[in-house]
C-alpha positions in Angstrom: -17.4 28.0 -12.0 -17.0 27.2 -8.3 -18.0 23.6 -9.0 -15.4 23.3 -11.7 -12.7 24.8 -9.5 -13.6 22.2 -6.8 -13.2 19.4 -9.4 -9.8 20.7 -10.5 -8.6 21.0 -6.9 -9.7 17.4 -6.2 -7.9 16.0 -9.2 -4.5 17.5 -8.3 -3.0 14.7 -6.2 -0.2 16.5 -4.1 2.4 13.7 -4.5 2.0 13.6 -8.3 2.1 17.4 -8.4 5.3 17.4 -6.5 6.8 14.8 -8.8 6.0 16.8 -11.9 7.3 20.0 -10.3 10.6 18.2 -9.7 10.8 16.9 -13.2 10.1 20.4 -14.5 12.8 21.8 -12.2 15.2 19.2 -13.4 14.6 20.2 -16.9 15.1 23.9 -16.0 18.4 23.0 -14.2 19.6 21.1 -17.3 18.7 24.1 -19.4 20.9 26.2 -17.3 18.3 28.5 -15.7 16.7 26.9 -12.7 15.1 30.1 -11.5 11.7 30.5 -9.9 10.4 32.4 -13.0 11.6 29.7 -15.4 10.0 26.9 -13.4 6.8 28.8 -13.0 6.6 29.2 -16.8 7.0 25.5 -17.2 4.4 24.8 -14.5 1.8 26.9 -16.4 2.0 24.1 -19.0 2.6 21.1 -16.6 -0.2 21.6 -14.0 -3.2 21.9 -16.4 -1.7 19.0 -18.3 -1.7 16.9 -15.1 -5.3 18.0 -14.4 -6.4 16.9 -17.9 -4.6 13.6 -17.6 -6.0 12.8 -14.2 -9.6 13.7 -15.1 -9.5 11.5 -18.2 -8.2 8.7 -16.1 -11.0 9.2 -13.6 -13.6 9.3 -16.4 -12.3 6.0 -17.8 -12.0 4.2 -14.5 -15.2 5.3 -12.7 -16.5 1.8 -12.3 -13.1 0.5 -11.1 -12.6 3.3 -8.7 -16.0 2.5 -7.1 -14.4 -0.8 -6.1 -10.8 0.2 -5.4 -11.3 3.7 -3.9 -14.9 4.1 -2.7 -14.0 6.4 0.2 -11.4 8.4 -1.6 -12.5 12.1 -1.5 -10.3 12.8 -4.5 -12.4 10.5 -6.7 -15.3 12.8 -7.1 -17.0 10.8 -9.9 -16.8 7.4 -8.1 -18.0 9.0 -4.9 -21.0 10.7 -6.6 -19.7 14.2 -5.8 -19.4 15.3 -9.5 -21.0 14.7 -12.8 -19.3 13.3 -15.9 -20.1 16.5 -17.8 -18.2 18.5 -15.2 -15.1 16.4 -15.5 -15.3 16.6 -19.3 -15.5 20.4 -19.0 -12.4 20.4 -16.8 -10.5 18.1 -19.1 -11.2 20.3 -22.1 -10.4 23.5 -20.3 -7.2 22.1 -18.9 -6.1 20.8 -22.3 -6.7 24.3 -23.8 -4.8 26.0 -21.0 -1.9 23.5 -21.5 -1.7 24.2 -25.2 -2.0 28.0 -24.8 0.8 28.1 -22.2 3.0 25.8 -24.3 2.5 27.9 -27.4 3.8 30.9 -25.5 7.1 29.0 -25.0 7.5 28.2 -28.7 6.7 25.5 -31.3 8.8 22.8 -29.6 7.0 23.2 -26.3 3.7 23.1 -28.0 4.6 19.9 -29.8 5.7 18.3 -26.5 2.5 19.3 -24.8 0.3 18.2 -27.6 2.1 14.8 -27.8 1.7 14.4 -24.1 -2.0 15.1 -24.3 -2.4 12.6 -27.1 -0.6 9.9 -25.2 -2.6 10.7 -22.0 -5.9 10.4 -23.9 -4.7 7.1 -25.5 -3.7 5.8 -22.0 -7.1 6.3 -20.5 -9.8 6.3 -23.2 -11.2 3.7 -25.6 -10.6 2.4 -28.1 -6.9 2.4 -27.4 -6.9 2.4 -23.6 -3.2 1.6 -23.0 -3.8 1.4 -19.3 -5.5 -2.0 -19.7 -2.7 -3.5 -21.9 -0.3 -5.1 -19.4 3.3 -3.9 -19.6 2.4 -1.3 -22.2 0.7 0.9 -19.6 3.8 1.6 -17.4 5.9 2.1 -20.5 3.5 4.6 -22.0 2.6 6.7 -18.9 6.2 8.1 -18.4 5.8 9.7 -21.9 3.3 12.0 -20.1 4.5 12.4 -16.6 8.3 12.5 -17.2 9.0 13.7 -20.8 6.5 16.6 -20.9 7.6 18.4 -17.7 11.2 17.7 -18.3 11.2 18.9 -21.9 9.0 21.9 -21.1 11.4 22.8 -18.2 14.4 22.6 -20.6 12.5 24.7 -23.3 11.4 27.2 -20.7 15.0 27.7 -19.6 16.9 27.5 -22.9 14.4 27.5 -25.8 15.7 24.4 -27.4 16.6 20.8 -26.6 20.1 19.4 -27.1 21.1 15.8 -27.7 23.0 15.9 -24.5 19.8 16.5 -22.6 18.3 13.1 -23.6 20.4 10.6 -21.6 19.1 12.1 -18.3 15.6 12.0 -19.7 16.1 8.3 -20.5 17.3 7.7 -16.9 14.3 9.5 -15.4 11.9 7.6 -17.8 13.3 4.2 -16.8 13.1 5.1 -13.1 9.5 6.2 -13.4 8.6 2.9 -15.1 10.1 1.1 -12.1 7.8 3.0 -9.7 4.6 3.3 -11.7 4.3 -0.5 -12.3 3.7 -0.7 -8.5 0.6 1.5 -8.7 -1.5 -1.6 -9.7 -1.1 -3.1 -6.3 -3.5 -0.5 -5.0 -6.0 -1.1 -7.8 -5.7 -4.9 -7.9 -9.1 -5.9 -6.8 -11.1 -3.6 -9.1 -8.7 -4.2 -12.1 -9.2 -8.0 -11.8 -13.0 -7.8 -11.3 -13.4 -5.7 -14.4 -11.0 -7.5 -16.6 -8.3 -4.8 -16.7 -5.3 -6.9 -17.7 -2.5 -5.0 -15.9 0.9 -6.5 -15.6 0.3 -7.4 -12.0 -3.0 -9.2 -12.8 -1.4 -11.2 -15.6 2.0 -12.0 -14.1 1.7 -11.8 -10.3 3.4 -10.1 -7.4 6.9 -11.6 -7.7 7.3 -10.9 -11.4 6.1 -7.4 -11.0 8.6 -6.7 -8.2 11.4 -8.2 -10.2 10.6 -6.0 -13.2 10.4 -3.0 -10.9 13.8 -3.8 -9.4 15.3 -4.2 -12.9 14.1 -0.8 -13.9 15.3 0.8 -10.6 18.8 -0.7 -11.1 18.9 0.4 -14.8 17.8 3.9 -13.9 20.5 4.2 -11.3 23.2 3.1 -13.8 21.8 5.6 -16.4 21.7 8.4 -13.9 25.3 8.0 -12.9 26.4 7.5 -16.5 24.5 10.7 -17.6 26.1 12.8 -14.9 29.9 12.3 -15.2 30.3 15.7 -13.4 28.1 14.8 -10.4 29.3 15.4 -6.9 30.4 12.6 -4.7 27.5 13.3 -2.4 25.1 12.8 -5.2 26.7 9.6 -6.3 26.7 8.1 -2.8 23.1 9.2 -2.1 21.8 7.8 -5.4 23.5 4.4 -4.7 22.2 4.3 -1.1 18.7 5.2 -2.1 18.6 2.6 -4.9 19.8 0.0 -2.4 17.0 0.9 0.0 14.5 0.7 -2.9 15.7 -2.8 -3.9 15.4 -4.0 -0.3 11.9 -2.6 -0.1 11.0 -4.4 -3.3 12.3 -7.6 -1.9 10.0 -7.2 1.1 7.1 -6.3 -1.1 7.6 -9.4 -3.2 7.2 -11.6 -0.1 3.6 -10.4 0.4 2.4 -9.6 3.9 -1.0 -8.2 3.3 -2.7 -5.3 1.5 -2.0 -2.7 4.1 1.7 -3.6 4.3 1.8 -3.4 0.5 0.5 0.1 0.7 3.1 1.1 3.3 6.0 -0.4 1.3 4.9 1.2 -1.9 4.5 4.6 -0.2 8.0 4.2 1.2 9.3 3.5 -2.3 7.6 6.6 -3.5 9.3 8.7 -0.8 12.7 7.2 -1.8 12.0 8.0 -5.5 11.0 11.6 -4.7 14.0 12.0 -2.4 16.4 10.9 -5.1 14.8 13.3 -7.6 15.1 16.2 -5.2 18.8 15.4 -4.6 19.3 15.4 -8.4 17.7 18.8 -8.7 20.0 20.2 -6.0 23.1 18.7 -7.6 22.1 20.1 -11.0 21.2 23.6 -9.7 24.0 24.1 -7.2 26.6 25.4 -9.7 24.2 28.0 -11.2 23.4 29.1 -7.7 27.1 29.5 -6.9 27.1 26.9 -4.0 30.3 25.5 -2.8 30.9 21.7 -2.7 30.6 21.7 1.0 27.2 23.5 1.0 25.9 21.2 -1.7 27.0 18.2 0.2 25.4 19.5 3.4 22.1 20.2 1.6 22.1 16.8 -0.1 22.9 15.1 3.2 20.0 16.8 4.9 17.6 15.7 2.2 18.9 12.1 2.3 18.4 11.9 6.1 14.9 13.4 5.9 13.7 11.2 3.0 15.4 8.1 4.5 13.7 8.7 7.9 10.3 9.3 6.3 10.6 6.1 4.2 11.7 4.0 7.2 8.8 5.3 9.3 6.4 4.7 6.5 7.7 1.1 6.1 7.4 0.3 9.8 4.3 2.3 10.9 2.4 3.5 7.8 1.0 7.0 7.4 0.5 9.0 10.6 -3.0 9.9 11.6 -4.0 13.6 12.2 -3.6 13.0 16.0 0.0 12.0 15.5 -0.4 8.3 16.0 0.7 5.8 13.3 -1.8 3.3 12.0 -1.4 -0.1 13.6 -0.7 -3.3 11.7 -2.5 -6.6 12.7 -0.2 -8.9 14.6 -0.1 -11.4 11.8 1.0 -8.8 9.3 -2.1 -9.1 7.2 -3.9 -6.1 5.9 -7.6 -5.4 6.2 -9.7 -6.7 3.4 -6.9 -8.9 2.1 -7.7 -12.6 2.2 -5.1 -15.0 3.5 -5.2 -16.9 0.2 -4.1 -13.7 -1.6 -1.1 -13.5 0.7 -0.1 -17.1 0.4 -0.4 -17.1 -3.4 1.5 -13.8 -3.7 4.4 -15.3 -1.8 4.5 -18.1 -4.2 4.5 -15.8 -7.2 1.4 -17.3 -8.7 -1.6 -15.6 -10.2 -3.2 -13.2 -7.7 -6.2 -14.3 -5.8 -8.4 -11.5 -7.0 -7.9 -12.5 -10.6 -9.1 -16.0 -9.7 -12.4 -14.6 -8.5 -13.4 -13.6 -12.1 -12.1 -16.6 -13.9 
């Protein structure tokens, strides 16, 4: 049991957990009851669902993770710190826990959770394996990581979903697609070596960044359209955050090395989570009885915090435990990223790693 608990803990990536918590809280706020109890009821479904999805992905990508993430302590299977049978046991237990918790919320929540588990399995496992099917992968994954927590949050708060809840779900879905398509930058080398035909491998850096930018812009438009009653602070922060995201994507498209890519993508993730947190605050403020001034002040605080973190990440990367930022080589190239990859990425052609296996 202790070994299984260790596997579960390792699979729960904190940034992804936070993201799904925010989606569940958004759903609860839309449902009119963003209380701690309501959100916790939703998380009893969402967290084991995330564990199951993550474990299935690790099982499917073991050979790729050995290339992309050999030193990542969270990849227990690739690092030889867990057996496949342990991960399968965790996946089955987590799936059962998800369905049991969803059933307690009602048939609609059970249907949402079961559908999410089905899509998660199809995303990672053969013979479907949507994760290896180019643009299909980032279009399918939000059905798990956005729709399930959002809908479960709404159902936990209200017990049923209204048609008026769906435009905001669509906006969140589109925004998640714009971010998740960038995940393949981290996994490029292993994906190319093992023939995993992601959108980045097939289309290259510039096209991937352009598609991401299009989805970011569309999500912003949908978010503002779906919230005609939003506060001025929310509208301005959403527009500002989206502008920052587009500028970061422009820089990412230029290609300055693997390490710089990681910093920029991490900065984009911070911006995305910050915008989602601002959305939750703006949705929940009326139920909490906050004044417009207080709501504006809280949103402003989150904007300043997220913006500062994103700019620091862009310029200096993640901070080491000792408080120092990781340095970037003077030429802007990242470790382990050949210069040919950088030159070809700037030209928008096929990525260098893909050429290695042709």
